[in-house]
N, CA, C and O atoms as a GROMACS GRO file, in nm:
protein
  428
    1MET      N    1  -0.968   0.577  -0.156
    1MET     CA    2  -0.909   0.443  -0.168
    1MET      C    3  -0.866   0.421  -0.312
    1MET      O    4  -0.930   0.470  -0.404
    2CYS      N    5  -0.761   0.349  -0.330
    2CYS     CA    6  -0.713   0.317  -0.463
    2CYS      C    7  -0.819   0.236  -0.536
    2CYS      O    8  -0.862   0.132  -0.487
    3ARG      N    9  -0.862   0.282  -0.652
    3ARG     CA   10  -0.971   0.213  -0.720
    3ARG      C   11  -0.933   0.078  -0.774
    3ARG      O   12  -1.020   0.001  -0.813
    4ASN      N   13  -0.804   0.045  -0.778
    4ASN     CA   14  -0.761  -0.086  -0.826
    4ASN      C   15  -0.758  -0.192  -0.716
    4ASN      O   16  -0.734  -0.310  -0.744
    5ILE      N   17  -0.783  -0.152  -0.594
    5ILE     CA   18  -0.786  -0.247  -0.484
    5ILE      C   19  -0.932  -0.277  -0.454
    5ILE      O   20  -1.010  -0.186  -0.423
    6THR      N   21  -0.970  -0.403  -0.463
    6THR     CA   22  -1.109  -0.440  -0.439
    6THR      C   23  -1.128  -0.484  -0.294
    6THR      O   24  -1.033  -0.522  -0.226
    7THR      N   25  -1.251  -0.478  -0.249
    7THR     CA   26  -1.286  -0.520  -0.114
    7THR      C   27  -1.274  -0.672  -0.103
    7THR      O   28  -1.330  -0.745  -0.185
    8LEU      N   29  -1.202  -0.718  -0.003
    8LEU     CA   30  -1.182  -0.862   0.017
    8LEU      C   31  -1.269  -0.916   0.130
    8LEU      O   32  -1.296  -1.036   0.135
    9ARG      N   33  -1.312  -0.831   0.218
    9ARG     CA   34  -1.394  -0.875   0.331
    9ARG      C   35  -1.534  -0.914   0.282
    9ARG      O   36  -1.598  -0.838   0.210
   10GLY      N   37  -1.578  -1.031   0.321
   10GLY     CA   38  -1.712  -1.076   0.287
   10GLY      C   39  -1.722  -1.160   0.162
   10GLY      O   40  -1.831  -1.196   0.119
   11LEU      N   41  -1.608  -1.192   0.103
   11LEU     CA   42  -1.610  -1.276  -0.017
   11LEU      C   43  -1.650  -1.418   0.019
   11LEU      O   44  -1.619  -1.467   0.127
   12GLU      N   45  -1.719  -1.483  -0.073
   12GLU     CA   46  -1.751  -1.626  -0.060
   12GLU      C   47  -1.704  -1.697  -0.184
   12GLU      O   48  -1.755  -1.667  -0.292
   13PRO      N   49  -1.612  -1.788  -0.176
   13PRO     CA   50  -1.536  -1.824  -0.056
   13PRO      C   51  -1.446  -1.708  -0.012
   13PRO      O   52  -1.423  -1.614  -0.088
   14PRO      N   53  -1.396  -1.715   0.111
   14PRO     CA   54  -1.314  -1.607   0.165
   14PRO      C   55  -1.192  -1.577   0.078
   14PRO      O   56  -1.147  -1.662   0.000
   15ALA      N   57  -1.138  -1.457   0.093
   15ALA     CA   58  -1.020  -1.414   0.018
   15ALA      C   59  -0.906  -1.512   0.038
   15ALA      O   60  -0.882  -1.562   0.148
   16THR      N   61  -0.837  -1.539  -0.071
   16THR     CA   62  -0.723  -1.630  -0.067
   16THR      C   63  -0.596  -1.553  -0.031
   16THR      O   64  -0.594  -1.430  -0.035
   17ASP      N   65  -0.491  -1.626   0.003
   17ASP     CA   66  -0.362  -1.562   0.029
   17ASP      C   67  -0.314  -1.486  -0.094
   17ASP      O   68  -0.259  -1.376  -0.082
   18ASP      N   69  -0.335  -1.542  -0.214
   18ASP     CA   70  -0.293  -1.475  -0.338
   18ASP      C   71  -0.368  -1.344  -0.358
   18ASP      O   72  -0.309  -1.245  -0.401
   19GLU      N   73  -0.498  -1.344  -0.328
   19GLU     CA   74  -0.577  -1.221  -0.343
   19GLU      C   75  -0.532  -1.115  -0.243
   19GLU      O   76  -0.525  -0.996  -0.277
   20ILE      N   77  -0.503  -1.156  -0.123
   20ILE     CA   78  -0.457  -1.062  -0.021
   20ILE      C   79  -0.320  -1.006  -0.059
   20ILE      O   80  -0.296  -0.887  -0.045
   21THR      N   81  -0.231  -1.091  -0.106
   21THR     CA   82  -0.098  -1.046  -0.147
   21THR      C   83  -0.106  -0.952  -0.266
   21THR      O   84  -0.034  -0.852  -0.272
   22ALA      N   85  -0.194  -0.983  -0.362
   22ALA     CA   86  -0.211  -0.896  -0.479
   22ALA      C   87  -0.260  -0.757  -0.436
   22ALA      O   88  -0.212  -0.656  -0.488
   23ALA      N   89  -0.353  -0.752  -0.343
   23ALA     CA   90  -0.403  -0.624  -0.293
   23ALA      C   91  -0.293  -0.549  -0.218
   23ALA      O   92  -0.279  -0.427  -0.232
   24ALA      N   93  -0.215  -0.621  -0.139
   24ALA     CA   94  -0.105  -0.558  -0.064
   24ALA      C   95  -0.001  -0.501  -0.161
   24ALA      O   96   0.048  -0.390  -0.140
   25LEU      N   97   0.032  -0.576  -0.265
   25LEU     CA   98   0.129  -0.528  -0.364
   25LEU      C   99   0.074  -0.405  -0.436
   25LEU      O  100   0.149  -0.309  -0.459
   26GLN      N  101  -0.054  -0.405  -0.471
   26GLN     CA  102  -0.114  -0.290  -0.536
   26GLN      C  103  -0.106  -0.167  -0.446
   26GLN      O  104  -0.077  -0.057  -0.493
   27PHE      N  105  -0.131  -0.186  -0.317
   27PHE     CA  106  -0.121  -0.076  -0.221
   27PHE      C  107   0.023  -0.023  -0.215
   27PHE      O  108   0.045   0.098  -0.218
   28VAL      N  109   0.120  -0.114  -0.205
   28VAL     CA  110   0.261  -0.073  -0.198
   28VAL      C  111   0.300   0.004  -0.325
   28VAL      O  112   0.366   0.107  -0.317
   29ARG      N  113   0.259  -0.045  -0.439
   29ARG     CA  114   0.290   0.025  -0.565
   29ARG      C  115   0.229   0.164  -0.566
   29ARG      O  116   0.293   0.260  -0.609
   30LYS      N  117   0.106   0.175  -0.519
   30LYS     CA  118   0.037   0.304  -0.521
   30LYS      C  119   0.106   0.405  -0.430
   30LYS      O  120   0.134   0.518  -0.472
   31VAL      N  121   0.135   0.366  -0.307
   31VAL     CA  122   0.191   0.463  -0.212
   31VAL      C  123   0.337   0.495  -0.241
   31VAL      O  124   0.385   0.602  -0.202
   32THR      N  125   0.410   0.405  -0.308
   32THR     CA  126   0.552   0.430  -0.336
   32THR      C  127   0.575   0.487  -0.475
   32THR      O  128   0.678   0.549  -0.500
   33GLY      N  129   0.480   0.466  -0.565
   33GLY     CA  130   0.502   0.508  -0.703
   33GLY      C  131   0.589   0.412  -0.781
   33GLY      O  132   0.626   0.440  -0.895
   34VAL      N  133   0.622   0.297  -0.722
   34VAL     CA  134   0.703   0.196  -0.789
   34VAL      C  135   0.609   0.112  -0.875
   34VAL      O  136   0.531   0.031  -0.823
   35THR      N  137   0.615   0.131  -1.006
   35THR     CA  138   0.528   0.056  -1.095
   35THR      C  139   0.592  -0.072  -1.144
   35THR      O  140   0.524  -0.173  -1.166
   36LYS      N  141   0.723  -0.068  -1.160
   36LYS     CA  142   0.796  -0.189  -1.199
   36LYS      C  143   0.906  -0.213  -1.096
   36LYS      O  144   0.985  -0.123  -1.066
   37VAL      N  145   0.908  -0.334  -1.043
   37VAL     CA  146   1.009  -0.367  -0.942
   37VAL      C  147   1.143  -0.390  -1.011
   37VAL      O  148   1.152  -0.463  -1.109
   38SER      N  149   1.246  -0.325  -0.957
   38SER     CA  150   1.382  -0.340  -1.010
   38SER      C  151   1.468  -0.405  -0.903
   38SER      O  152   1.421  -0.433  -0.792
   39ASP      N  153   1.594  -0.430  -0.935
   39ASP     CA  154   1.684  -0.487  -0.836
   39ASP      C  155   1.696  -0.395  -0.713
   39ASP      O  156   1.710  -0.442  -0.601
   40ALA      N  157   1.690  -0.264  -0.737
   40ALA     CA  158   1.704  -0.167  -0.627
   40ALA      C  159   1.580  -0.163  -0.538
   40ALA      O  160   1.590  -0.131  -0.419
   41THR      N  161   1.462  -0.194  -0.594
   41THR     CA  162   1.338  -0.183  -0.516
   41THR      C  163   1.280  -0.317  -0.473
   41THR      O  164   1.190  -0.322  -0.390
   42ARG      N  165   1.331  -0.426  -0.529
   42ARG     CA  166   1.271  -0.558  -0.506
   42ARG      C  167   1.258  -0.594  -0.359
   42ARG      O  168   1.148  -0.625  -0.312
   43GLU      N  169   1.367  -0.589  -0.285
   43GLU     CA  170   1.364  -0.633  -0.145
   43GLU      C  171   1.269  -0.549  -0.058
   43GLU      O  172   1.187  -0.607   0.013
   44PRO      N  173   1.277  -0.415  -0.061
   44PRO     CA  174   1.185  -0.339   0.023
   44PRO      C  175   1.038  -0.354  -0.019
   44PRO      O  176   0.950  -0.355   0.066
   45VAL      N  177   1.012  -0.365  -0.149
   45VAL     CA  178   0.874  -0.381  -0.195
   45VAL      C  179   0.821  -0.517  -0.152
   45VAL      O  180   0.707  -0.527  -0.105
   46GLU      N  181   0.901  -0.622  -0.168
   46GLU     CA  182   0.856  -0.756  -0.127
   46GLU      C  183   0.835  -0.764   0.023
   46GLU      O  184   0.738  -0.825   0.069
   47GLN      N  185   0.923  -0.702   0.101
   47GLN     CA  186   0.911  -0.702   0.246
   47GLN      C  187   0.785  -0.629   0.290
   47GLN      O  188   0.710  -0.678   0.375
   48ALA      N  189   0.762  -0.511   0.233
   48ALA     CA  190   0.643  -0.434   0.269
   48ALA      C  191   0.516  -0.508   0.228
   48ALA      O  192   0.419  -0.511   0.304
   49THR      N  193   0.516  -0.568   0.111
   49THR     CA  194   0.400  -0.643   0.064
   49THR      C  195   0.370  -0.758   0.158
   49THR      O  196   0.254  -0.783   0.192
   50GLU      N  197   0.473  -0.829   0.200
   50GLU     CA  198   0.457  -0.942   0.292
   50GLU      C  199   0.398  -0.896   0.426
   50GLU      O  200   0.307  -0.959   0.480
   51GLU      N  201   0.451  -0.785   0.478
   51GLU     CA  202   0.404  -0.734   0.606
   51GLU      C  203   0.258  -0.686   0.596
   51GLU      O  204   0.177  -0.714   0.685
   52ILE      N  205   0.227  -0.615   0.491
   52ILE     CA  206   0.090  -0.564   0.474
   52ILE      C  207  -0.006  -0.680   0.454
   52ILE      O  208  -0.117  -0.678   0.508
   53ALA      N  209   0.033  -0.781   0.377
   53ALA     CA  210  -0.053  -0.898   0.357
   53ALA      C  211  -0.082  -0.968   0.491
   53ALA      O  212  -0.194  -1.013   0.514
   54ALA      N  213   0.018  -0.977   0.577
   54ALA     CA  214  -0.002  -1.039   0.708
   54ALA      C  215  -0.100  -0.957   0.792
   54ALA      O  216  -0.186  -1.012   0.860
   55ILE      N  217  -0.086  -0.826   0.788
   55ILE     CA  218  -0.177  -0.738   0.862
   55ILE      C  219  -0.319  -0.752   0.809
   55ILE      O  220  -0.414  -0.763   0.887
   56VAL      N  221  -0.335  -0.752   0.678
   56VAL     CA  222  -0.468  -0.764   0.617
   56VAL      C  223  -0.530  -0.900   0.651
   56VAL      O  224  -0.649  -0.907   0.681
   57THR      N  225  -0.452  -1.005   0.646
   57THR     CA  226  -0.502  -1.139   0.680
   57THR      C  227  -0.556  -1.139   0.823
   57THR      O  228  -0.666  -1.188   0.849
   58ARG      N  229  -0.477  -1.084   0.915
   58ARG     CA  230  -0.520  -1.079   1.055
   58ARG      C  231  -0.645  -0.993   1.070
   58ARG      O  232  -0.738  -1.030   1.141
   59LEU      N  233  -0.647  -0.879   1.003
   59LEU     CA  234  -0.761  -0.788   1.011
   59LEU      C  235  -0.889  -0.855   0.959
   59LEU      O  236  -0.994  -0.846   1.023
   60LEU      N  237  -0.880  -0.922   0.843
   60LEU     CA  238  -0.998  -0.990   0.788
   60LEU      C  239  -1.048  -1.099   0.882
   60LEU      O  240  -1.168  -1.121   0.893
   61ASP      N  241  -0.955  -1.166   0.949
   61ASP     CA  242  -0.993  -1.271   1.045
   61ASP      C  243  -1.064  -1.212   1.168
   61ASP      O  244  -1.152  -1.276   1.225
   62GLU      N  245  -1.026  -1.091   1.208
   62GLU     CA  246  -1.077  -1.031   1.331
   62GLU      C  247  -1.206  -0.952   1.312
   62GLU      O  248  -1.281  -0.934   1.408
   63LEU      N  249  -1.233  -0.906   1.191
   63LEU     CA  250  -1.354  -0.826   1.168
   63LEU      C  251  -1.478  -0.914   1.166
   63LEU      O  252  -1.471  -1.030   1.126
   64PRO      N  253  -1.592  -0.858   1.208
   64PRO     CA  254  -1.716  -0.936   1.199
   64PRO      C  255  -1.755  -0.957   1.052
   64PRO      O  256  -1.708  -0.886   0.963
   65ALA      N  257  -1.842  -1.055   1.030
   65ALA     CA  258  -1.887  -1.085   0.894
   65ALA      C  259  -1.961  -0.966   0.836
   65ALA      O  260  -2.025  -0.889   0.908
   66ARG      N  261  -1.954  -0.951   0.705
   66ARG     CA  262  -2.030  -0.847   0.635
   66ARG      C  263  -2.174  -0.893   0.616
   66ARG      O  264  -2.201  -1.013   0.606
   67ARG      N  265  -2.263  -0.799   0.611
   67ARG     CA  266  -2.404  -0.834   0.586
   67ARG      C  267  -2.429  -0.862   0.439
   67ARG      O  268  -2.514  -0.944   0.404
   68GLN      N  269  -2.354  -0.796   0.353
   68GLN     CA  270  -2.367  -0.817   0.209
   68GLN      C  271  -2.229  -0.836   0.150
   68GLN      O  272  -2.132  -0.778   0.198
   69PRO      N  273  -2.219  -0.917   0.046
   69PRO     CA  274  -2.089  -0.936  -0.018
   69PRO      C  275  -2.044  -0.808  -0.090
   69PRO      O  276  -2.127  -0.723  -0.121
   70PRO      N  277  -1.915  -0.795  -0.116
   70PRO     CA  278  -1.866  -0.678  -0.189
   70PRO      C  279  -1.929  -0.672  -0.328
   70PRO      O  280  -1.965  -0.776  -0.385
   71ARG      N  281  -1.942  -0.553  -0.382
   71ARG     CA  282  -2.003  -0.534  -0.515
   71ARG      C  283  -1.908  -0.573  -0.628
   71ARG      O  284  -1.952  -0.613  -0.735
   72THR      N  285  -1.779  -0.560  -0.604
   72THR     CA  286  -1.680  -0.584  -0.708
   72THR      C  287  -1.611  -0.718  -0.688
   72THR      O  288  -1.571  -0.752  -0.576
   73VAL      N  289  -1.598  -0.793  -0.795
   73VAL     CA  290  -1.528  -0.922  -0.791
   73VAL      C  291  -1.378  -0.893  -0.798
   73VAL      O  292  -1.334  -0.820  -0.886
   74PRO      N  293  -1.298  -0.949  -0.706
   74PRO     CA  294  -1.153  -0.927  -0.710
   74PRO      C  295  -1.093  -0.974  -0.842
   74PRO      O  296  -1.141  -1.072  -0.901
   75PRO      N  297  -0.989  -0.906  -0.889
   75PRO     CA  298  -0.929  -0.941  -1.018
   75PRO      C  299  -0.894  -1.089  -1.033
   75PRO      O  300  -0.918  -1.147  -1.139
   76LEU      N  301  -0.837  -1.151  -0.930
   76LEU     CA  302  -0.794  -1.289  -0.944
   76LEU      C  303  -0.912  -1.386  -0.959
   76LEU      O  304  -0.891  -1.504  -0.986
   77ARG      N  305  -1.035  -1.338  -0.942
   77ARG     CA  306  -1.154  -1.422  -0.962
   77ARG      C  307  -1.221  -1.395  -1.096
   77ARG      O  308  -1.323  -1.456  -1.128
   78ARG      N  309  -1.164  -1.304  -1.175
   78ARG     CA  310  -1.222  -1.269  -1.305
   78ARG      C  311  -1.160  -1.355  -1.414
   78ARG      O  312  -1.038  -1.372  -1.419
   79ALA      N  313  -1.244  -1.410  -1.500
   79ALA     CA  314  -1.197  -1.501  -1.606
   79ALA      C  315  -1.093  -1.435  -1.696
   79ALA      O  316  -0.993  -1.498  -1.731
   80GLU      N  317  -1.115  -1.309  -1.734
   80GLU     CA  318  -1.021  -1.243  -1.826
   80GLU      C  319  -0.884  -1.223  -1.762
   80GLU      O  320  -0.782  -1.228  -1.830
   81VAL      N  321  -0.882  -1.201  -1.631
   81VAL     CA  322  -0.754  -1.186  -1.561
   81VAL      C  323  -0.685  -1.322  -1.552
   81VAL      O  324  -0.564  -1.332  -1.574
   82GLN      N  325  -0.760  -1.426  -1.519
   82GLN     CA  326  -0.704  -1.561  -1.514
   82GLN      C  327  -0.645  -1.600  -1.650
   82GLN      O  328  -0.539  -1.664  -1.656
   83GLU      N  329  -0.713  -1.562  -1.758
   83GLU     CA  330  -0.663  -1.592  -1.893
   83GLU      C  331  -0.532  -1.519  -1.920
   83GLU      O  332  -0.439  -1.577  -1.977
   84ARG      N  333  -0.524  -1.391  -1.881
   84ARG     CA  334  -0.399  -1.315  -1.900
   84ARG      C  335  -0.285  -1.375  -1.820
   84ARG      O  336  -0.173  -1.384  -1.870
   85ILE      N  337  -0.313  -1.414  -1.697
   85ILE     CA  338  -0.209  -1.475  -1.613
   85ILE      C  339  -0.161  -1.606  -1.676
   85ILE      O  340  -0.041  -1.632  -1.683
   86ALA      N  341  -0.254  -1.688  -1.722
   86ALA     CA  342  -0.219  -1.816  -1.785
   86ALA      C  343  -0.139  -1.793  -1.912
   86ALA      O  344  -0.042  -1.865  -1.938
   87ALA      N  345  -0.177  -1.694  -1.993
   87ALA     CA  346  -0.104  -1.664  -2.117
   87ALA      C  347   0.038  -1.618  -2.086
   87ALA      O  348   0.133  -1.659  -2.154
   88ARG      N  349   0.054  -1.533  -1.984
   88ARG     CA  350   0.188  -1.489  -1.944
   88ARG      C  351   0.272  -1.607  -1.897
   88ARG      O  352   0.391  -1.616  -1.929
   89GLN      N  353   0.211  -1.697  -1.819
   89GLN     CA  354   0.283  -1.813  -1.769
   89GLN      C  355   0.326  -1.904  -1.885
   89GLN      O  356   0.438  -1.953  -1.887
   90ARG      N  357   0.235  -1.925  -1.980
   90ARG     CA  358   0.269  -2.007  -2.097
   90ARG      C  359   0.384  -1.945  -2.176
   90ARG      O  360   0.476  -2.015  -2.219
   91ALA      N  361   0.378  -1.814  -2.196
   91ALA     CA  362   0.484  -1.744  -2.270
   91ALA      C  363   0.617  -1.756  -2.196
   91ALA      O  364   0.721  -1.778  -2.257
   92ARG      N  365   0.613  -1.740  -2.064
   92ARG     CA  366   0.735  -1.752  -1.983
   92ARG      C  367   0.793  -1.893  -1.994
   92ARG      O  368   0.914  -1.910  -2.010
   93GLU      N  369   0.706  -1.994  -1.985
   93GLU     CA  370   0.752  -2.133  -1.995
   93GLU      C  371   0.809  -2.161  -2.133
   93GLU      O  372   0.910  -2.231  -2.146
   94GLU      N  373   0.745  -2.109  -2.238
   94GLU     CA  374   0.794  -2.128  -2.374
   94GLU      C  375   0.929  -2.061  -2.393
   94GLU      O  376   1.019  -2.118  -2.455
   95HIS      N  377   0.944  -1.941  -2.339
   95HIS     CA  378   1.072  -1.870  -2.347
   95HIS      C  379   1.182  -1.951  -2.278
   95HIS      O  380   1.292  -1.965  -2.331
   96GLU      N  381   1.152  -2.002  -2.159
   96GLU     CA  382   1.250  -2.083  -2.085
   96GLU      C  383   1.284  -2.211  -2.161
   96GLU      O  384   1.400  -2.252  -2.165
   97ARG      N  385   1.183  -2.274  -2.221
   97ARG     CA  386   1.206  -2.396  -2.298
   97ARG      C  387   1.296  -2.367  -2.418
   97ARG      O  388   1.388  -2.444  -2.446
   98MET      N  389   1.270  -2.258  -2.488
   98MET     CA  390   1.352  -2.221  -2.604
   98MET      C  391   1.495  -2.188  -2.559
   98MET      O  392   1.592  -2.223  -2.627
   99HIS      N  393   1.506  -2.123  -2.446
   99HIS     CA  394   1.638  -2.089  -2.394
   99HIS      C  395   1.716  -2.217  -2.362
   99HIS      O  396   1.835  -2.228  -2.393
  100GLU      N  397   1.649  -2.314  -2.299
  100GLU     CA  398   1.713  -2.441  -2.265
  100GLU      C  399   1.757  -2.516  -2.391
  100GLU      O  400   1.859  -2.586  -2.390
  101LEU      N  401   1.680  -2.502  -2.497
  101LEU     CA  402   1.714  -2.568  -2.624
  101LEU      C  403   1.819  -2.492  -2.703
  101LEU      O  404   1.869  -2.540  -2.804
  102GLY      N  405   1.852  -2.372  -2.657
  102GLY     CA  406   1.953  -2.293  -2.725
  102GLY      C  407   1.899  -2.218  -2.846
  102GLY      O  408   1.975  -2.177  -2.933
  103ILE      N  409   1.770  -2.201  -2.852
  103ILE     CA  410   1.708  -2.130  -2.962
  103ILE      C  411   1.689  -1.985  -2.920
  103ILE      O  412   1.620  -1.957  -2.823
  104ALA      N  413   1.751  -1.896  -2.994
  104ALA     CA  414   1.741  -1.752  -2.961
  104ALA      C  415   1.604  -1.699  -3.001
  104ALA      O  416   1.551  -1.733  -3.107
  105HIS      N  417   1.548  -1.617  -2.917
  105HIS     CA  418   1.419  -1.555  -2.944
  105HIS      C  419   1.444  -1.434  -3.032
  105HIS      O  420   1.526  -1.349  -2.998
  106GLN      N  421   1.374  -1.424  -3.144
  106GLN     CA  422   1.394  -1.314  -3.235
  106GLN      C  423   1.274  -1.222  -3.234
  106GLN      O  424   1.160  -1.267  -3.229
  107HIS      N  425   1.301  -1.093  -3.240
  107HIS     CA  426   1.192  -0.993  -3.240
  107HIS      C  427   1.167  -0.947  -3.379
  107HIS      O  428   1.079  -0.863  -3.401
   0.00000   0.00000   0.00000
């Protein structure tokens, strides 16, 4: 199994749609070798991720409860990952704000 995909079955609270989609995207990236989505790969990767997420959601709903919770905390529940996501979002918003103001970003 891909070591970057964590077990979602048995989480408390249960796995969220975002966690399931993140795992599905990680799976698609692993099996396709697509590490960065481009215009050429965007549609098939998004479609496959959506389909796999739907299958995983149904599967998690149909399986019996686990006796013990998973040993690994999913990435989206880790504070350091949440901080990185928030920092990326802030940077993206700042970039868009500067663009709207007509201020060129300099490297």
